[in-house]
C-alpha positions as MATLAB code, in Angstrom:
seq = 'MPEILRSKDFAPQLNTIFRIETPAAHELELVEVTDRSNETLAQFSIMFAGPESPWLEQGTYTLLHPAMGQVTLFMGPKGPRDGRMIYEAAFSRLIALSPQTT';
ca = [
     148.255    7.025   61.331;
     146.896    9.422   58.793;
     148.556   12.687   58.309;
     145.288   14.645   58.744;
     143.171   13.304   61.730;
     139.478   13.356   61.066;
     136.503   12.705   63.514;
     136.004    9.354   61.885;
     139.638    8.169   63.042;
     138.507    8.516   66.515;
     134.823    7.365   66.335;
     135.476    3.597   66.412;
     137.804    4.111   69.335;
     135.202    5.360   71.644;
     135.402    3.966   75.170;
     138.948    2.494   74.692;
     142.160    3.424   76.502;
     144.824    5.837   75.245;
     148.140    5.722   77.272;
     150.656    8.690   77.827;
     153.960    7.820   78.983;
     155.550   11.140   79.726;
     155.701   13.390   81.634;
     154.030   10.599   83.572;
     152.002    7.505   82.987;
     148.334    8.267   82.344;
     145.609    6.323   81.020;
     142.812    8.330   79.321;
     139.482    6.841   78.119;
     138.051    8.384   74.881;
     134.570    9.382   75.906;
     133.168   11.697   73.427;
     133.597   12.429   69.530;
     131.588   15.348   68.441;
     131.916   16.450   64.737;
     130.538   19.786   63.706;
     131.862   19.886   60.101;
     130.140   21.391   57.119;
     131.158   21.437   53.443;
     133.606   23.977   53.916;
     135.109   23.428   57.433;
     136.321   20.490   59.237;
     135.678   21.094   62.821;
     135.389   18.407   65.463;
     136.429   17.771   69.234;
     137.283   14.609   71.295;
     137.003   14.297   74.889;
     138.916   12.027   77.116;
     138.590   11.098   80.792;
     141.240   10.324   83.316;
     142.089   10.269   86.808;
     140.866   13.496   88.770;
     144.174   13.723   90.505;
     147.143   14.096   89.357;
     145.659   15.741   86.422;
     147.677   16.970   83.014;
     148.179   20.533   82.535;
     147.178   22.195   79.022;
     149.859   20.948   76.441;
     150.982   18.647   73.744;
     150.796   14.946   74.642;
     151.734   11.715   72.731;
     149.210    9.074   73.094;
     149.489    5.414   72.483;
     146.531    3.449   71.073;
     146.600   -0.300   70.233;
     144.698    0.474   66.901;
     145.874    3.924   66.062;
     149.455    3.910   67.128;
     151.099    7.009   68.175;
     148.910   10.221   68.238;
     150.261   13.733   69.327;
     147.430   15.934   70.447;
     147.320   19.406   71.856;
     144.807   19.250   74.850;
     143.493   20.593   77.984;
     141.588   19.912   81.047;
     137.829   20.882   80.920;
     137.424   20.096   84.717;
     136.232   17.285   86.946;
     133.153   15.308   86.054;
     131.658   12.374   87.977;
     135.168   11.971   89.958;
     137.271   11.975   86.625;
     138.979   14.675   85.001;
     137.915   15.534   81.567;
     140.167   16.457   78.709;
     139.470   18.197   75.182;
     141.232   18.256   72.024;
     139.732   20.288   69.189;
     140.264   20.304   65.568;
     139.393   22.836   63.009;
     140.618   23.314   59.289;
     139.335   24.755   56.081;
     138.453   22.108   53.477;
     139.743   22.715   49.991;
     137.174   24.181   47.664;
     136.981   23.219   44.355;
     137.808   25.867   41.586;
     134.679   27.128   40.170;
     134.216   26.959   36.472;
     133.126   29.858   34.396;
];
């Protein structure tokens, strides 16, 4: 797993299952990857759908995926949609700027 996660790491995994083992077993489906990055800011969010109940509280979770391995994310519930609970993990970081030449 790369040290810095990017939207392109998650995009190929759309509609696949990520598993959380603790605090209780949950299966979450990656249902959306939205990239709003520009030349100076890497900014994207990913959405998961899981059982409407019991739902996970906002917090840091370790997810397991067959292709990505172990991924630790801070995510929170967005609310129910179509009988499933939606969770979001958001990412934002500055992209290193090249030194200007004079």
